[in-house]
Predicted model as a PDB file, atoms N, CA, C, CB and O in Angstrom, pLDDT in the B-factor column:
MODEL        1                                                                  
ATOM      1  N   MET A   1      -5.016  14.320  -9.424  1.00 51.00           N  
ATOM      2  CA  MET A   1      -5.753  13.290  -8.723  1.00 51.00           C  
ATOM      3  C   MET A   1      -4.961  11.988  -8.618  1.00 51.00           C  
ATOM      4  CB  MET A   1      -7.068  13.041  -9.416  1.00 51.00           C  
ATOM      5  O   MET A   1      -5.549  10.921  -8.446  1.00 51.00           O  
ATOM      6  N   SER A   2      -3.626  12.066  -8.721  1.00 58.00           N  
ATOM      7  CA  SER A   2      -2.831  10.855  -8.636  1.00 58.00           C  
ATOM      8  C   SER A   2      -2.826  10.261  -7.234  1.00 58.00           C  
ATOM      9  CB  SER A   2      -1.423  11.138  -9.075  1.00 58.00           C  
ATOM     10  O   SER A   2      -2.532   9.078  -7.061  1.00 58.00           O  
ATOM     11  N   PHE A   3      -3.152  11.085  -6.223  1.00 57.00           N  
ATOM     12  CA  PHE A   3      -3.176  10.546  -4.868  1.00 57.00           C  
ATOM     13  C   PHE A   3      -4.322   9.564  -4.675  1.00 57.00           C  
ATOM     14  CB  PHE A   3      -3.284  11.673  -3.857  1.00 57.00           C  
ATOM     15  O   PHE A   3      -4.279   8.744  -3.757  1.00 57.00           O  
ATOM     16  N   LEU A   4      -5.332   9.630  -5.511  1.00 62.00           N  
ATOM     17  CA  LEU A   4      -6.436   8.682  -5.408  1.00 62.00           C  
ATOM     18  C   LEU A   4      -6.064   7.327  -6.001  1.00 62.00           C  
ATOM     19  CB  LEU A   4      -7.674   9.235  -6.107  1.00 62.00           C  
ATOM     20  O   LEU A   4      -6.641   6.307  -5.624  1.00 62.00           O  
ATOM     21  N   THR A   5      -5.109   7.305  -6.921  1.00 69.00           N  
ATOM     22  CA  THR A   5      -4.709   6.044  -7.528  1.00 69.00           C  
ATOM     23  C   THR A   5      -3.658   5.319  -6.704  1.00 69.00           C  
ATOM     24  CB  THR A   5      -4.187   6.284  -8.920  1.00 69.00           C  
ATOM     25  O   THR A   5      -3.476   4.114  -6.877  1.00 69.00           O  
ATOM     26  N   GLN A   6      -2.965   6.012  -5.816  1.00 82.00           N  
ATOM     27  CA  GLN A   6      -1.933   5.408  -4.978  1.00 82.00           C  
ATOM     28  C   GLN A   6      -2.206   5.705  -3.497  1.00 82.00           C  
ATOM     29  CB  GLN A   6      -0.534   5.928  -5.385  1.00 82.00           C  
ATOM     30  O   GLN A   6      -1.519   6.531  -2.897  1.00 82.00           O  
ATOM     31  N   PRO A   7      -3.190   5.044  -2.916  1.00 87.00           N  
ATOM     32  CA  PRO A   7      -3.519   5.359  -1.508  1.00 87.00           C  
ATOM     33  C   PRO A   7      -2.430   4.923  -0.535  1.00 87.00           C  
ATOM     34  CB  PRO A   7      -4.831   4.694  -1.119  1.00 87.00           C  
ATOM     35  O   PRO A   7      -2.345   5.476   0.561  1.00 87.00           O  
ATOM     36  N   ASN A   8      -1.587   3.942  -0.901  1.00 89.00           N  
ATOM     37  CA  ASN A   8      -0.543   3.511   0.031  1.00 89.00           C  
ATOM     38  C   ASN A   8       0.466   4.619   0.295  1.00 89.00           C  
ATOM     39  CB  ASN A   8       0.174   2.279  -0.512  1.00 89.00           C  
ATOM     40  O   ASN A   8       1.028   4.691   1.388  1.00 89.00           O  
ATOM     41  N   ILE A   9       0.704   5.478  -0.678  1.00 92.00           N  
ATOM     42  CA  ILE A   9       1.619   6.596  -0.486  1.00 92.00           C  
ATOM     43  C   ILE A   9       1.010   7.616   0.460  1.00 92.00           C  
ATOM     44  CB  ILE A   9       1.966   7.252  -1.829  1.00 92.00           C  
ATOM     45  O   ILE A   9       1.693   8.126   1.347  1.00 92.00           O  
ATOM     46  N   VAL A  10      -0.256   7.913   0.279  1.00 93.00           N  
ATOM     47  CA  VAL A  10      -0.937   8.888   1.136  1.00 93.00           C  
ATOM     48  C   VAL A  10      -1.017   8.365   2.565  1.00 93.00           C  
ATOM     49  CB  VAL A  10      -2.354   9.197   0.599  1.00 93.00           C  
ATOM     50  O   VAL A  10      -0.791   9.115   3.514  1.00 93.00           O  
ATOM     51  N   ILE A  11      -1.335   7.088   2.722  1.00 94.00           N  
ATOM     52  CA  ILE A  11      -1.425   6.501   4.061  1.00 94.00           C  
ATOM     53  C   ILE A  11      -0.064   6.544   4.749  1.00 94.00           C  
ATOM     54  CB  ILE A  11      -1.943   5.045   3.987  1.00 94.00           C  
ATOM     55  O   ILE A  11       0.018   6.877   5.931  1.00 94.00           O  
ATOM     56  N   ALA A  12       0.998   6.215   4.029  1.00 95.00           N  
ATOM     57  CA  ALA A  12       2.338   6.247   4.619  1.00 95.00           C  
ATOM     58  C   ALA A  12       2.722   7.662   5.031  1.00 95.00           C  
ATOM     59  CB  ALA A  12       3.370   5.691   3.632  1.00 95.00           C  
ATOM     60  O   ALA A  12       3.312   7.858   6.094  1.00 95.00           O  
ATOM     61  N   ARG A  13       2.394   8.644   4.206  1.00 95.00           N  
ATOM     62  CA  ARG A  13       2.711  10.034   4.550  1.00 95.00           C  
ATOM     63  C   ARG A  13       1.951  10.485   5.794  1.00 95.00           C  
ATOM     64  CB  ARG A  13       2.385  10.962   3.373  1.00 95.00           C  
ATOM     65  O   ARG A  13       2.527  11.109   6.685  1.00 95.00           O  
ATOM     66  N   VAL A  14       0.658  10.169   5.856  1.00 96.00           N  
ATOM     67  CA  VAL A  14      -0.156  10.595   7.004  1.00 96.00           C  
ATOM     68  C   VAL A  14       0.327   9.914   8.279  1.00 96.00           C  
ATOM     69  CB  VAL A  14      -1.652  10.278   6.763  1.00 96.00           C  
ATOM     70  O   VAL A  14       0.465  10.567   9.313  1.00 96.00           O  
ATOM     71  N   ILE A  15       0.582   8.627   8.219  1.00 97.00           N  
ATOM     72  CA  ILE A  15       1.070   7.909   9.400  1.00 97.00           C  
ATOM     73  C   ILE A  15       2.439   8.445   9.807  1.00 97.00           C  
ATOM     74  CB  ILE A  15       1.146   6.386   9.126  1.00 97.00           C  
ATOM     75  O   ILE A  15       2.722   8.578  10.998  1.00 97.00           O  
ATOM     76  N   GLY A  16       3.280   8.750   8.840  1.00 97.00           N  
ATOM     77  CA  GLY A  16       4.590   9.313   9.146  1.00 97.00           C  
ATOM     78  C   GLY A  16       4.489  10.652   9.851  1.00 97.00           C  
ATOM     79  O   GLY A  16       5.190  10.896  10.833  1.00 97.00           O  
ATOM     80  N   ILE A  17       3.630  11.512   9.358  1.00 97.00           N  
ATOM     81  CA  ILE A  17       3.463  12.832   9.964  1.00 97.00           C  
ATOM     82  C   ILE A  17       2.916  12.705  11.378  1.00 97.00           C  
ATOM     83  CB  ILE A  17       2.530  13.706   9.110  1.00 97.00           C  
ATOM     84  O   ILE A  17       3.399  13.371  12.294  1.00 97.00           O  
ATOM     85  N   ILE A  18       1.912  11.854  11.562  1.00 98.00           N  
ATOM     86  CA  ILE A  18       1.309  11.684  12.889  1.00 98.00           C  
ATOM     87  C   ILE A  18       2.314  11.079  13.864  1.00 98.00           C  
ATOM     88  CB  ILE A  18       0.052  10.794  12.803  1.00 98.00           C  
ATOM     89  O   ILE A  18       2.393  11.508  15.015  1.00 98.00           O  
ATOM     90  N   ALA A  19       3.084  10.086  13.415  1.00 98.00           N  
ATOM     91  CA  ALA A  19       4.051   9.444  14.301  1.00 98.00           C  
ATOM     92  C   ALA A  19       5.162  10.411  14.708  1.00 98.00           C  
ATOM     93  CB  ALA A  19       4.652   8.211  13.624  1.00 98.00           C  
ATOM     94  O   ALA A  19       5.574  10.426  15.868  1.00 98.00           O  
ATOM     95  N   ILE A  20       5.642  11.207  13.776  1.00 98.00           N  
ATOM     96  CA  ILE A  20       6.694  12.175  14.103  1.00 98.00           C  
ATOM     97  C   ILE A  20       6.172  13.234  15.064  1.00 98.00           C  
ATOM     98  CB  ILE A  20       7.233  12.841  12.826  1.00 98.00           C  
ATOM     99  O   ILE A  20       6.854  13.587  16.026  1.00 98.00           O  
ATOM    100  N   ALA A  21       4.973  13.741  14.815  1.00 97.00           N  
ATOM    101  CA  ALA A  21       4.395  14.751  15.704  1.00 97.00           C  
ATOM    102  C   ALA A  21       4.161  14.180  17.103  1.00 97.00           C  
ATOM    103  CB  ALA A  21       3.074  15.285  15.124  1.00 97.00           C  
ATOM    104  O   ALA A  21       4.472  14.830  18.101  1.00 97.00           O  
ATOM    105  N   ALA A  22       3.621  12.981  17.174  1.00 97.00           N  
ATOM    106  CA  ALA A  22       3.392  12.354  18.482  1.00 97.00           C  
ATOM    107  C   ALA A  22       4.720  12.073  19.178  1.00 97.00           C  
ATOM    108  CB  ALA A  22       2.583  11.045  18.327  1.00 97.00           C  
ATOM    109  O   ALA A  22       4.818  12.206  20.398  1.00 97.00           O  
ATOM    110  N   GLY A  23       5.731  11.689  18.426  1.00 97.00           N  
ATOM    111  CA  GLY A  23       7.048  11.455  19.006  1.00 97.00           C  
ATOM    112  C   GLY A  23       7.642  12.706  19.615  1.00 97.00           C  
ATOM    113  O   GLY A  23       8.238  12.653  20.691  1.00 97.00           O  
ATOM    114  N   PHE A  24       7.486  13.829  18.939  1.00 97.00           N  
ATOM    115  CA  PHE A  24       8.002  15.071  19.505  1.00 97.00           C  
ATOM    116  C   PHE A  24       7.223  15.486  20.747  1.00 97.00           C  
ATOM    117  CB  PHE A  24       7.954  16.182  18.466  1.00 97.00           C  
ATOM    118  O   PHE A  24       7.814  15.952  21.721  1.00 97.00           O  
ATOM    119  N   LEU A  25       5.912  15.322  20.722  1.00 96.00           N  
ATOM    120  CA  LEU A  25       5.114  15.673  21.902  1.00 96.00           C  
ATOM    121  C   LEU A  25       5.461  14.784  23.092  1.00 96.00           C  
ATOM    122  CB  LEU A  25       3.617  15.561  21.585  1.00 96.00           C  
ATOM    123  O   LEU A  25       5.605  15.273  24.212  1.00 96.00           O  
ATOM    124  N   LEU A  26       5.595  13.484  22.854  1.00 95.00           N  
ATOM    125  CA  LEU A  26       5.982  12.597  23.946  1.00 95.00           C  
ATOM    126  C   LEU A  26       7.434  12.827  24.363  1.00 95.00           C  
ATOM    127  CB  LEU A  26       5.780  11.139  23.537  1.00 95.00           C  
ATOM    128  O   LEU A  26       7.782  12.620  25.526  1.00 95.00           O  
ATOM    129  N   GLY A  27       8.262  13.242  23.450  1.00 95.00           N  
ATOM    130  CA  GLY A  27       9.648  13.552  23.774  1.00 95.00           C  
ATOM    131  C   GLY A  27       9.764  14.717  24.724  1.00 95.00           C  
ATOM    132  O   GLY A  27      10.618  14.713  25.611  1.00 95.00           O  
ATOM    133  N   ILE A  28       8.921  15.711  24.554  1.00 95.00           N  
ATOM    134  CA  ILE A  28       8.903  16.842  25.483  1.00 95.00           C  
ATOM    135  C   ILE A  28       8.521  16.357  26.873  1.00 95.00           C  
ATOM    136  CB  ILE A  28       7.922  17.940  25.003  1.00 95.00           C  
ATOM    137  O   ILE A  28       9.138  16.750  27.863  1.00 95.00           O  
ATOM    138  N   GLU A  29       7.516  15.516  26.947  1.00 93.00           N  
ATOM    139  CA  GLU A  29       7.115  14.946  28.237  1.00 93.00           C  
ATOM    140  C   GLU A  29       8.223  14.064  28.803  1.00 93.00           C  
ATOM    141  CB  GLU A  29       5.813  14.134  28.089  1.00 93.00           C  
ATOM    142  O   GLU A  29       8.462  14.074  30.010  1.00 93.00           O  
ATOM    143  N   GLY A  30       8.901  13.304  27.948  1.00 92.00           N  
ATOM    144  CA  GLY A  30       9.992  12.444  28.397  1.00 92.00           C  
ATOM    145  C   GLY A  30      11.186  13.226  28.913  1.00 92.00           C  
ATOM    146  O   GLY A  30      11.883  12.762  29.815  1.00 92.00           O  
ATOM    147  N   LEU A  31      11.435  14.402  28.357  1.00 92.00           N  
ATOM    148  CA  LEU A  31      12.525  15.234  28.860  1.00 92.00           C  
ATOM    149  C   LEU A  31      12.183  15.846  30.212  1.00 92.00           C  
ATOM    150  CB  LEU A  31      12.852  16.336  27.860  1.00 92.00           C  
ATOM    151  O   LEU A  31      13.074  16.104  31.022  1.00 92.00           O  
ATOM    152  N   ASN A  32      10.892  16.078  30.459  1.00 93.00           N  
ATOM    153  CA  ASN A  32      10.473  16.581  31.767  1.00 93.00           C  
ATOM    154  C   ASN A  32      10.562  15.504  32.835  1.00 93.00           C  
ATOM    155  CB  ASN A  32       9.053  17.120  31.694  1.00 93.00           C  
ATOM    156  O   ASN A  32      10.770  15.809  34.009  1.00 93.00           O  
ATOM    157  N   GLN A  33      10.407  14.245  32.438  1.00 90.00           N  
ATOM    158  CA  GLN A  33      10.478  13.113  33.364  1.00 90.00           C  
ATOM    159  C   GLN A  33      11.502  12.113  32.820  1.00 90.00           C  
ATOM    160  CB  GLN A  33       9.068  12.437  33.550  1.00 90.00           C  
ATOM    161  O   GLN A  33      11.120  11.143  32.166  1.00 90.00           O  
ATOM    162  N   PRO A  34      12.788  12.332  33.079  1.00 82.00           N  
ATOM    163  CA  PRO A  34      13.829  11.506  32.442  1.00 82.00           C  
ATOM    164  C   PRO A  34      13.795  10.027  32.820  1.00 82.00           C  
ATOM    165  CB  PRO A  34      15.169  12.053  32.790  1.00 82.00           C  
ATOM    166  O   PRO A  34      14.283   9.199  32.051  1.00 82.00           O  
ATOM    167  N   ASP A  35      13.246   9.671  33.957  1.00 90.00           N  
ATOM    168  CA  ASP A  35      13.227   8.268  34.374  1.00 90.00           C  
ATOM    169  C   ASP A  35      12.005   7.513  33.873  1.00 90.00           C  
ATOM    170  CB  ASP A  35      13.284   8.181  35.873  1.00 90.00           C  
ATOM    171  O   ASP A  35      11.871   6.318  34.138  1.00 90.00           O  
ATOM    172  N   SER A  36      11.119   8.179  33.161  1.00 91.00           N  
ATOM    173  CA  SER A  36       9.894   7.526  32.677  1.00 91.00           C  
ATOM    174  C   SER A  36      10.160   6.802  31.363  1.00 91.00           C  
ATOM    175  CB  SER A  36       8.758   8.558  32.495  1.00 91.00           C  
ATOM    176  O   SER A  36      11.250   6.887  30.798  1.00 91.00           O  
ATOM    177  N   ILE A  37       9.161   6.101  30.899  1.00 94.00           N  
ATOM    178  CA  ILE A  37       9.275   5.334  29.656  1.00 94.00           C  
ATOM    179  C   ILE A  37       8.958   6.198  28.424  1.00 94.00           C  
ATOM    180  CB  ILE A  37       8.336   4.120  29.699  1.00 94.00           C  
ATOM    181  O   ILE A  37       9.079   5.718  27.297  1.00 94.00           O  
ATOM    182  N   TRP A  38       8.560   7.449  28.617  1.00 94.00           N  
ATOM    183  CA  TRP A  38       8.105   8.288  27.508  1.00 94.00           C  
ATOM    184  C   TRP A  38       9.204   8.603  26.507  1.00 94.00           C  
ATOM    185  CB  TRP A  38       7.537   9.571  28.040  1.00 94.00           C  
ATOM    186  O   TRP A  38       8.937   8.684  25.308  1.00 94.00           O  
ATOM    187  N   LEU A  39      10.418   8.780  26.968  1.00 94.00           N  
ATOM    188  CA  LEU A  39      11.495   9.145  26.033  1.00 94.00           C  
ATOM    189  C   LEU A  39      11.819   8.020  25.045  1.00 94.00           C  
ATOM    190  CB  LEU A  39      12.754   9.516  26.811  1.00 94.00           C  
ATOM    191  O   LEU A  39      11.934   8.302  23.852  1.00 94.00           O  
ATOM    192  N   PRO A  40      11.973   6.754  25.478  1.00 94.00           N  
ATOM    193  CA  PRO A  40      12.192   5.691  24.480  1.00 94.00           C  
ATOM    194  C   PRO A  40      11.008   5.502  23.537  1.00 94.00           C  
ATOM    195  CB  PRO A  40      12.482   4.380  25.180  1.00 94.00           C  
ATOM    196  O   PRO A  40      11.193   5.197  22.359  1.00 94.00           O  
ATOM    197  N   ILE A  41       9.796   5.683  24.052  1.00 95.00           N  
ATOM    198  CA  ILE A  41       8.615   5.582  23.174  1.00 95.00           C  
ATOM    199  C   ILE A  41       8.630   6.707  22.149  1.00 95.00           C  
ATOM    200  CB  ILE A  41       7.301   5.629  24.004  1.00 95.00           C  
ATOM    201  O   ILE A  41       8.312   6.488  20.980  1.00 95.00           O  
ATOM    202  N   ALA A  42       8.995   7.904  22.576  1.00 96.00           N  
ATOM    203  CA  ALA A  42       9.047   9.052  21.665  1.00 96.00           C  
ATOM    204  C   ALA A  42      10.079   8.823  20.565  1.00 96.00           C  
ATOM    205  CB  ALA A  42       9.376  10.342  22.440  1.00 96.00           C  
ATOM    206  O   ALA A  42       9.818   9.102  19.394  1.00 96.00           O  
ATOM    207  N   LEU A  43      11.242   8.320  20.940  1.00 96.00           N  
ATOM    208  CA  LEU A  43      12.272   8.056  19.931  1.00 96.00           C  
ATOM    209  C   LEU A  43      11.827   6.974  18.952  1.00 96.00           C  
ATOM    210  CB  LEU A  43      13.582   7.640  20.605  1.00 96.00           C  
ATOM    211  O   LEU A  43      12.110   7.056  17.756  1.00 96.00           O  
ATOM    212  N   THR A  44      11.133   5.968  19.460  1.00 97.00           N  
ATOM    213  CA  THR A  44      10.612   4.915  18.579  1.00 97.00           C  
ATOM    214  C   THR A  44       9.582   5.476  17.612  1.00 97.00           C  
ATOM    215  CB  THR A  44       9.992   3.778  19.403  1.00 97.00           C  
ATOM    216  O   THR A  44       9.581   5.119  16.434  1.00 97.00           O  
ATOM    217  N   LEU A  45       8.705   6.350  18.093  1.00 97.00           N  
ATOM    218  CA  LEU A  45       7.706   6.958  17.205  1.00 97.00           C  
ATOM    219  C   LEU A  45       8.361   7.833  16.140  1.00 97.00           C  
ATOM    220  CB  LEU A  45       6.709   7.789  18.018  1.00 97.00           C  
ATOM    221  O   LEU A  45       7.926   7.837  14.989  1.00 97.00           O  
ATOM    222  N   ILE A  46       9.389   8.562  16.511  1.00 98.00           N  
ATOM    223  CA  ILE A  46      10.071   9.409  15.528  1.00 98.00           C  
ATOM    224  C   ILE A  46      10.738   8.552  14.453  1.00 98.00           C  
ATOM    225  CB  ILE A  46      11.119  10.309  16.221  1.00 98.00           C  
ATOM    226  O   ILE A  46      10.652   8.868  13.267  1.00 98.00           O  
ATOM    227  N   VAL A  47      11.394   7.483  14.857  1.00 98.00           N  
ATOM    228  CA  VAL A  47      12.043   6.594  13.882  1.00 98.00           C  
ATOM    229  C   VAL A  47      10.998   5.924  12.999  1.00 98.00           C  
ATOM    230  CB  VAL A  47      12.900   5.524  14.599  1.00 98.00           C  
ATOM    231  O   VAL A  47      11.202   5.791  11.792  1.00 98.00           O  
ATOM    232  N   THR A  48       9.884   5.502  13.585  1.00 98.00           N  
ATOM    233  CA  THR A  48       8.807   4.890  12.801  1.00 98.00           C  
ATOM    234  C   THR A  48       8.245   5.875  11.783  1.00 98.00           C  
ATOM    235  CB  THR A  48       7.686   4.391  13.723  1.00 98.00           C  
ATOM    236  O   THR A  48       8.000   5.509  10.634  1.00 98.00           O  
ATOM    237  N   GLY A  49       8.041   7.113  12.197  1.00 98.00           N  
ATOM    238  CA  GLY A  49       7.542   8.139  11.284  1.00 98.00           C  
ATOM    239  C   GLY A  49       8.509   8.416  10.152  1.00 98.00           C  
ATOM    240  O   GLY A  49       8.097   8.597   9.007  1.00 98.00           O  
ATOM    241  N   LEU A  50       9.802   8.451  10.470  1.00 98.00           N  
ATOM    242  CA  LEU A  50      10.797   8.664   9.416  1.00 98.00           C  
ATOM    243  C   LEU A  50      10.833   7.501   8.437  1.00 98.00           C  
ATOM    244  CB  LEU A  50      12.179   8.868  10.025  1.00 98.00           C  
ATOM    245  O   LEU A  50      10.979   7.705   7.232  1.00 98.00           O  
ATOM    246  N   CYS A  51      10.700   6.278   8.950  1.00 98.00           N  
ATOM    247  CA  CYS A  51      10.662   5.107   8.057  1.00 98.00           C  
ATOM    248  C   CYS A  51       9.436   5.164   7.140  1.00 98.00           C  
ATOM    249  CB  CYS A  51      10.647   3.794   8.882  1.00 98.00           C  
ATOM    250  O   CYS A  51       9.527   4.827   5.959  1.00 98.00           O  
ATOM    251  N   ALA A  52       8.306   5.584   7.676  1.00 97.00           N  
ATOM    252  CA  ALA A  52       7.106   5.711   6.852  1.00 97.00           C  
ATOM    253  C   ALA A  52       7.294   6.770   5.771  1.00 97.00           C  
ATOM    254  CB  ALA A  52       5.895   6.056   7.722  1.00 97.00           C  
ATOM    255  O   ALA A  52       6.851   6.581   4.638  1.00 97.00           O  
ATOM    256  N   GLN A  53       7.948   7.882   6.108  1.00 97.00           N  
ATOM    257  CA  GLN A  53       8.197   8.932   5.122  1.00 97.00           C  
ATOM    258  C   GLN A  53       9.173   8.463   4.042  1.00 97.00           C  
ATOM    259  CB  GLN A  53       8.742  10.186   5.811  1.00 97.00           C  
ATOM    260  O   GLN A  53       9.005   8.792   2.867  1.00 97.00           O  
ATOM    261  N   VAL A  54      10.179   7.705   4.432  1.00 97.00           N  
ATOM    262  CA  VAL A  54      11.134   7.171   3.450  1.00 97.00           C  
ATOM    263  C   VAL A  54      10.432   6.197   2.512  1.00 97.00           C  
ATOM    264  CB  VAL A  54      12.322   6.471   4.159  1.00 97.00           C  
ATOM    265  O   VAL A  54      10.672   6.208   1.304  1.00 97.00           O  
ATOM    266  N   TYR A  55       9.560   5.348   3.072  1.00 97.00           N  
ATOM    267  CA  TYR A  55       8.801   4.411   2.231  1.00 97.00           C  
ATOM    268  C   TYR A  55       7.916   5.176   1.240  1.00 97.00           C  
ATOM    269  CB  TYR A  55       7.932   3.468   3.112  1.00 97.00           C  
ATOM    270  O   TYR A  55       7.861   4.824   0.061  1.00 97.00           O  
ATOM    271  N   ALA A  56       7.238   6.202   1.703  1.00 95.00           N  
ATOM    272  CA  ALA A  56       6.381   6.986   0.803  1.00 95.00           C  
ATOM    273  C   ALA A  56       7.208   7.674  -0.275  1.00 95.00           C  
ATOM    274  CB  ALA A  56       5.579   8.031   1.596  1.00 95.00           C  
ATOM    275  O   ALA A  56       6.786   7.748  -1.429  1.00 95.00           O  
ATOM    276  N   PHE A  57       8.378   8.176   0.094  1.00 95.00           N  
ATOM    277  CA  PHE A  57       9.263   8.807  -0.891  1.00 95.00           C  
ATOM    278  C   PHE A  57       9.723   7.788  -1.930  1.00 95.00           C  
ATOM    279  CB  PHE A  57      10.485   9.444  -0.194  1.00 95.00           C  
ATOM    280  O   PHE A  57       9.724   8.075  -3.128  1.00 95.00           O  
ATOM    281  N   TYR A  58      10.114   6.598  -1.472  1.00 95.00           N  
ATOM    282  CA  TYR A  58      10.548   5.531  -2.376  1.00 95.00           C  
ATOM    283  C   TYR A  58       9.433   5.143  -3.339  1.00 95.00           C  
ATOM    284  CB  TYR A  58      11.005   4.304  -1.577  1.00 95.00           C  
ATOM    285  O   TYR A  58       9.670   5.003  -4.539  1.00 95.00           O  
ATOM    286  N   ARG A  59       8.214   4.967  -2.821  1.00 93.00           N  
ATOM    287  CA  ARG A  59       7.083   4.595  -3.670  1.00 93.00           C  
ATOM    288  C   ARG A  59       6.765   5.708  -4.669  1.00 93.00           C  
ATOM    289  CB  ARG A  59       5.845   4.282  -2.810  1.00 93.00           C  
ATOM    290  O   ARG A  59       6.408   5.419  -5.811  1.00 93.00           O  
ATOM    291  N   THR A  60       6.887   6.960  -4.265  1.00 91.00           N  
ATOM    292  CA  THR A  60       6.640   8.075  -5.172  1.00 91.00           C  
ATOM    293  C   THR A  60       7.655   8.064  -6.316  1.00 91.00           C  
ATOM    294  CB  THR A  60       6.700   9.415  -4.411  1.00 91.00           C  
ATOM    295  O   THR A  60       7.290   8.239  -7.479  1.00 91.00           O  
ATOM    296  N   ILE A  61       8.925   7.859  -5.978  1.00 92.00           N  
ATOM    297  CA  ILE A  61       9.969   7.822  -7.006  1.00 92.00           C  
ATOM    298  C   ILE A  61       9.749   6.643  -7.948  1.00 92.00           C  
ATOM    299  CB  ILE A  61      11.367   7.733  -6.359  1.00 92.00           C  
ATOM    300  O   ILE A  61       9.874   6.787  -9.164  1.00 92.00           O  
ATOM    301  N   MET A  62       9.423   5.481  -7.393  1.00 90.00           N  
ATOM    302  CA  MET A  62       9.229   4.300  -8.235  1.00 90.00           C  
ATOM    303  C   MET A  62       7.999   4.450  -9.143  1.00 90.00           C  
ATOM    304  CB  MET A  62       9.085   3.047  -7.359  1.00 90.00           C  
ATOM    305  O   MET A  62       7.987   3.919 -10.253  1.00 90.00           O  
ATOM    306  N   ASP A  63       6.981   5.159  -8.685  1.00 87.00           N  
ATOM    307  CA  ASP A  63       5.804   5.376  -9.526  1.00 87.00           C  
ATOM    308  C   ASP A  63       6.078   6.373 -10.643  1.00 87.00           C  
ATOM    309  CB  ASP A  63       4.641   5.861  -8.681  1.00 87.00           C  
ATOM    310  O   ASP A  63       5.453   6.302 -11.701  1.00 87.00           O  
ATOM    311  N   LYS A  64       7.005   7.302 -10.420  1.00 86.00           N  
ATOM    312  CA  LYS A  64       7.332   8.296 -11.450  1.00 86.00           C  
ATOM    313  C   LYS A  64       8.226   7.721 -12.538  1.00 86.00           C  
ATOM    314  CB  LYS A  64       8.010   9.500 -10.820  1.00 86.00           C  
ATOM    315  O   LYS A  64       8.214   8.200 -13.672  1.00 86.00           O  
ATOM    316  N   MET A  65       9.005   6.688 -12.196  1.00 85.00           N  
ATOM    317  CA  MET A  65       9.913   6.097 -13.183  1.00 85.00           C  
ATOM    318  C   MET A  65       9.130   5.208 -14.145  1.00 85.00           C  
ATOM    319  CB  MET A  65      11.031   5.283 -12.484  1.00 85.00           C  
ATOM    320  O   MET A  65       8.178   4.542 -13.740  1.00 85.00           O  
ATOM    321  N   PRO A  66       9.526   5.196 -15.411  1.00 82.00           N  
ATOM    322  CA  PRO A  66       8.842   4.310 -16.356  1.00 82.00           C  
ATOM    323  C   PRO A  66       9.138   2.846 -16.042  1.00 82.00           C  
ATOM    324  CB  PRO A  66       9.262   4.636 -17.798  1.00 82.00           C  
ATOM    325  O   PRO A  66      10.216   2.505 -15.555  1.00 82.00           O  
ATOM    326  N   SER A  67       8.187   2.012 -16.322  1.00 74.00           N  
ATOM    327  CA  SER A  67       8.325   0.582 -16.059  1.00 74.00           C  
ATOM    328  C   SER A  67       9.286  -0.046 -17.061  1.00 74.00           C  
ATOM    329  CB  SER A  67       6.954  -0.119 -16.117  1.00 74.00           C  
ATOM    330  O   SER A  67       9.321   0.350 -18.226  1.00 74.00           O  
ATOM    331  N   ARG A  68      10.060  -1.021 -16.609  1.00 69.00           N  
ATOM    332  CA  ARG A  68      10.984  -1.713 -17.520  1.00 69.00           C  
ATOM    333  C   ARG A  68      10.222  -2.553 -18.530  1.00 69.00           C  
ATOM    334  CB  ARG A  68      11.960  -2.600 -16.731  1.00 69.00           C  
ATOM    335  O   ARG A  68      10.671  -2.708 -19.666  1.00 69.00           O  
ATOM    336  N   HIS A  69       9.068  -3.102 -18.135  1.00 65.00           N  
ATOM    337  CA  HIS A  69       8.283  -3.906 -19.046  1.00 65.00           C  
ATOM    338  C   HIS A  69       7.710  -3.051 -20.178  1.00 65.00           C  
ATOM    339  CB  HIS A  69       7.162  -4.611 -18.293  1.00 65.00           C  
ATOM    340  O   HIS A  69       7.567  -3.528 -21.304  1.00 65.00           O  
ATOM    341  N   ALA A  70       7.387  -1.805 -19.888  1.00 60.00           N  
ATOM    342  CA  ALA A  70       6.864  -0.925 -20.929  1.00 60.00           C  
ATOM    343  C   ALA A  70       7.963  -0.543 -21.925  1.00 60.00           C  
ATOM    344  CB  ALA A  70       6.254   0.339 -20.302  1.00 60.00           C  
ATOM    345  O   ALA A  70       7.683  -0.311 -23.101  1.00 60.00           O  
ATOM    346  N   GLN A  71       9.219  -0.479 -21.450  1.00 58.00           N  
ATOM    347  CA  GLN A  71      10.316  -0.124 -22.339  1.00 58.00           C  
ATOM    348  C   GLN A  71      10.698  -1.285 -23.263  1.00 58.00           C  
ATOM    349  CB  GLN A  71      11.525   0.311 -21.524  1.00 58.00           C  
ATOM    350  O   GLN A  71      11.162  -1.056 -24.380  1.00 58.00           O  
ATOM    351  N   ASP A  72      10.507  -2.519 -22.810  1.00 53.00           N  
ATOM    352  CA  ASP A  72      10.868  -3.687 -23.610  1.00 53.00           C  
ATOM    353  C   ASP A  72       9.971  -3.848 -24.823  1.00 53.00           C  
ATOM    354  CB  ASP A  72      10.809  -4.937 -22.764  1.00 53.00           C  
ATOM    355  O   ASP A  72      10.389  -4.446 -25.814  1.00 53.00           O  
ATOM    356  N   ARG A  73       8.792  -3.352 -24.776  1.00 53.00           N  
ATOM    357  CA  ARG A  73       7.829  -3.560 -25.871  1.00 53.00           C  
ATOM    358  C   ARG A  73       8.005  -2.590 -26.975  1.00 53.00           C  
ATOM    359  CB  ARG A  73       6.434  -3.469 -25.373  1.00 53.00           C  
ATOM    360  O   ARG A  73       7.270  -2.639 -27.962  1.00 53.00           O  
TER     361      ARG A  73                                                      
ENDMDL                                                                          
END                                                                             
């Protein structure tokens, strides 16, 4: 039940997954219409989703590591 104590990680993961999926779907449409604005939007969504996943990964790693303040005591 650790996901209930760290909702920011869950939110980042969900937003990352949705952004990457939407980016791929819009990318398919952008490849069908190369002169439209869909391809740059799709690439932006994919990059945004990857950034959200990296943030969630970073927060997960930082939560697993022991705190420096706890070690000093």
